[in-house]
C-alpha positions, -999 to +999 in steps of 0.1 A: -302-056-045-320-038-071-304-013-095-321+018-081-309+008-045-269+004-057-269+035-076-285+054-045-259+037-025-227+045-046-241+084-055-244+071-091-272+080-121-289+052-135-302+047-172-319+016-174-343-007-157-342+004-116-363-026-106-330-052-124-323-073-096-283-079-091-271-109-077-233-107-076-206-087-088-178-106-110-153-102-141-167-095-174-156-126-187-170-147-157-205-129-149-237-139-157-268-120-169-276-108-130-244-099-119-227-064-122-191-055-138-172-025-135-157-007-163-134+023-158-104+012-187-112+016-219-089-013-234-115-033-215-146-022-234-147-056-260-149-073-230-176-057-213-199-055-246-195-094-246-202-100-209-235-118-206-242-088-175-268-065-177-255-042-155-224-022-157-207+009-134-191+032-154-180+071-163-199+097-174-195+100-209-194+057-215-228+050-217-233+057-253-211+029-257-233+001-238-262-005-256-283-033-241-268-027-207-282-011-176-253+015-167-251+031-134-227+066-137-203+075-113-172+103-114-152+075-098-159+034-107-132+019-085-144+039-053-182+029-062-171-007-067-150-004-028-188+006-013-204-022-033-181-050-022-191-056+014-229-063+003-221-090-020-190-104-004-191-101+039-160-102+057-152-132+081-142-121+114-139-141+147-166-139+168-171-111+192-155-119+226-125-136+238-120-171+226-109-193+256-078-202+241-063-167+238-041-154+263-052-119+279-032-107+310-054-096+335-035-061+332-041-058+297-076-035+288-099-049+262-125-021+248-162-026+238-172-055+212-138-066+205-132-099+186-102-117+198-095-151+182-072-183+192-038-179+204-034-143+206-013-134+230-019-099+246+010-090+273+006-070+307-008-033+302-017-037+262-049-021+251-075-031+228-097-004+216-135-010+208-150-027+180-114-038+169-107-078+157-071-095+163-072-128+142-058-161+155-021-160+167-015-123+169+013-110+196+007-076+215+035-070+238+036-051+265+022-017+269+013-020+232-019+005+224-041-006+197-066+016+186-104+013+179-119-002+147-088-016+140-082-051+120-051-076+126-049-105+106-029-139+115+006-140+130+006-103+131+034-092+157+032-056+175+062-054+199+063-038+233+054+002+235+042+004+197+011+027+196-014+017+168-043+043+160-079+039+149-092+020+118-052+004+112-053-028+091-024-053+096-019-080+073-004-116+085+032-114+091+035-079+096+059-069+125+056-039+143+085-026+166+113-052+157+148-041+168+161-012+145+194-022+123+220-004+144+255-017+151+288+001+162+322-017+149+346-018+180+375-036+185+374-056+153+337-069+163+302-054+156+283-044+185+247-039+186+232-004+198+202-014+216+169-001+202+145+014+230+125+040+209+087+029+196+066+030+166+038+050+162+011+041+136-014+069+128-048+064+119-063+048+085-030+032+077-031-003+061+005-024+057+003-055+035+019-089+042+053-095+055+063-059+061+079-045+086+087-011+107+109-010+131+115+005+164+137+039+167+172+034+182+155+068+205+124+083+199+098+072+173+098+055+139+060+070+127+038+067+097+012+093+089-022+091+089-037+072+059-007+061+042-007+023+023+017+001+026+020-028+005+036-064+010+072-069+014+084-033+025+109-024+049+107+006+069+140+011+094+145+027+127+136+065+131+119+070+099+090+095+096+067+086+069+040+115+062+004+114+059-014+095+027+020+082+012+019+051-007+044+028-007+044-001-034+059-036-028+095-047-026+109-010-014+128+000+015+133+033+037+166+037+055+174+050+088+164+086+099+149+092+067+121+116+061+092+110+034+070+141+029+032+138+027+013+123-005+048+106-019+041+077-042+066+051-043+071+027-073+076-010-067+116-021-056+122+018-049+147+027-024+155+056-002+192+057+016+195+068+052+191+102+065+177+119+034+146+138+027+120+135-004+093+166-004+056+160-004+038+151-036+070+133-050+063+103-074+091+079-077+091+056-105+096+015-098+131+009-093+142+046-085+168+047-056+171+083-035+206+088-027+199+126-021+173+151-010+145+157-033+123+188-037+084+191-032+063+178-062+087+163-087+087+128-105+118+109-105+136+078-118+165+057-121+195+051-099+208+076-084+176+090-088+171+123-112+139+141-127+121+114-150+121+133-181+159+136-180+162+099-169+143+088-202+167+112-224+194+095-208+181+059-215+175+068-252+206+080-258+224+048-243+201+027-266+219+045-295+252+037-284+258+005-304+247+025-335+272+054-325+300+029-318+297+019-353+299+051-367+325+063-345+348+031-360+338+037-394+348+075-391+382+064-379+389+037-404+378+070-430+406+096-411+430+067-405+431+061-445+433+100-454+460+102-430+480+075-448+477+094-482 
């Protein structure tokens, strides 16, 4: 692909040879002369300068530091990179149609141009929308609704009565609609509370490998449109996740909690049950929310509090050994004076 074609594709401005042919996209240290590299983080400048690659995508203002390179300037290099990757790394999908080793119930409904791999099971009443791709060993329960343009990777499970919107991506090992963790203790035993609700995942959601979204006890567990959930995340029963929420790996949201739009949860963070986190909240890694959180704040720590306050407390804690020594010395001084 010629550089002028790449610049047009990503909506960028080209400085250099428009006819330079690009054969691939690589890391700076691995790139050859005819590869394209991405430069968006200043500490990587030295690697970019010493790279053999002659073509770079970067932000405006960086071109003066890249002498001898062909440069495409874009406002958001990572977004431009995401648009380019499919041209150089075509995805593998199962062939269009239904593999002969898949089991599709006679009363399941398939849309147009679906791709369904071997050992897929779609139970009675399941619906699969147009252009959806189902990799091998996926299970779709009774009356499950799957939208258009979805991608379900191997060993995804979507249990009965769940609803999946358009363009949803579920990675391997994702389980949608497992029973919520509901038990009641009586007569010195725990008794299971039937979990008869469902899960609704709205359009353009992506969920990482081995993450789980439990069905509601009654009603709906909901993941809002555009939200992105990393690997190994647990969403409990009756949770409501807003739109465009980001939840990073090994995090958990306990039952009946509401998370507002545009929230970011750092890795290994958690929210206890029946709480509300306002829109636009940013949670640092390992934050644990135990109370309701207002809109548009940055929080950290356990229990969660405003990030600036948490940093001040941590700074004081680090000084405790020094302060303790001072207190012991003061006590010795006072004790001597008292004895006199």
